[in-house]
C-alpha positions, 0 to 999 in steps of 0.5 A: 834362219838355218832351217830356212837355208837348209830348205832352200838348198834341198828345194833348189837341189830337188828342182835342178835334178827333176826339171828335165827327167821327162826329156832325160827318159826320152833320151834313154828310150822311154815313150809318153806312157813310160815317162808317166809311169816313171813319175808315178813310181818315183812318187810312190817311193817317196810316199812310203818313206815320207809317211814312215819317217814323218810319223817316227819323227814325232816319237824319235825326234827329227835330227836323224831323219833330216841329217841322213835324209839330206845325205842319202838324197845327195848320194842317190841324186848323183847315181842318176848320172850313171843311167845307161837306159831306161830300165836303169833310170827307173831303178835310180829314181826309185832309190832317189825317191826313197831318199827324198821322202825321209827329210821333209816332214822332219824339217816342217816338225822342226819349224813348228817346234821352233815357233817359226812362221810356216809361210816364211819357211815355205817361201824359201822352198819356193825361193829354192825352186825359182833358183833351181829352175833357172840353174836347171836350164843353164846347166842343161844347156851347157853341161847337158842334163847329166850335169844337173845331177852333179850340181844337185848332189853338191847342193844336197851335201851342203844342206846336209853339212848345214843340218849337222849344225842346227839344234834339232829338238828331241821329242817331249819325253813327257808328251802324249803318245803320238796319234796314229796316221789314220787319226790324224788323217780323219781329223783333217780329211777335208783338207787332205782330200780336197788337195789330193783331187786338185794335185792329181789333176795338176800332176797329170799336166806336170808330168808332161809339162816340159814336152808341152812347152817344147811343143809350144816352141820353148827350148831348155832355157825358157822352160826354166824361166817359165818355172822360175816365174811361177816359183818366184811369185810363190816366194813373194806371196808366201813370204809376205802374205800367207802367215797373216791370212786365215788358213782355210781362206787361203786354201779355198782361194788356192783351189779356185785359182788353180781351176782358172790357171789351167783353163789359161794353159788350155787356151795357149796358142804359143809359149809366150802366152805361158809366161804371164800365166805362171804368175797366177799359178804361183798365186794359186799354189802359194795360197793352197800350200801354206793354207793347207799345211797351216790348217793341218799342223798349227796346234796339232800335237802330232805336227810330224804325222800331219806334215807327213800326210800332207806331203804324202797326199802331194806325192800320192798325186804324183803317183795317181796323176801321171798314171792317169796322164799316161792313159789319157795322153794317147787319146786326147794329147796334152790339152786333154790333160789340162782340161781334166786338170781344170775340172778336177781343181774345180771339184776340189774347191767345191768339195772343200767348200761343201765340207766346211758348210756342213761342218758349220751346220753341225757345230750350229746344231751342237750349240742349239742342242747344248 
């Protein structure tokens, strides 16, 4: 239960600190292109430490990465209060991105070693997103956006203190040498690539999401409510359903529903239309995330590397997606990004489906030959 609580606190903190970054950047002088590039460079910093630390956790144990990752996240999150222009914000966001990449794969690896359910562990992350979204809107309304960084830093610090108390398992001294990151990627490439395609399209939209909702008439509070509906739905689906279902089926369902969800965004005439669509978004992400994570880590002797690649795929999409969005938004506006996101989700579903069909055909031919 302690690892779930640490996940809840860390996700709550990251959500509070990240919700209004696009608006904060605008206040410090950034344009839409600058906002997209800021999201991309921050995600790139997270990818670098995530891959390095996730792979290292299989060899050296998870404790050091969980503890110091949470501590540096607390410090670097608080530093963002001191941003005085867009350039300084870029610097602080990069430092924060580096810190945020240290602990996630180690946490997932610890869950696998503890034989806990990944769906329920992930559900507490979504619960943190729900609480963080609600708190972010309230804190920003009454204490300005800078206040969100203070609150998030405190929660990261509490998570750090909690992590000091639960038993993090060391690596097996008699185990096999951890496989390379490339070998783990190749083994599960259809999962990683399909998730990457979908999430590139998603982050083309998410990089500008608060601005899109403002355009539809939402204020800070209702932006937080929309995110809370999404993440609250995720919690229910992850906690009660995703540990029981077939992981491959969950992933394909999530990819298909993602495409449908983005189409509903593109049809929105006002902000109130967005609220019920967040339920569909929550279902699509819950099934996609847990399905993909289970498919790549369950029964894998290198859970740290697999989870590091999976989370890095998500973060790479946060590099590519916002960069593409920054290039496309001056041409077609926010709605163009949403339609492209829907098309990419559909392409990801088709790629995953075709890959599975081909894999079954190869196994069938092998059986006949043997």
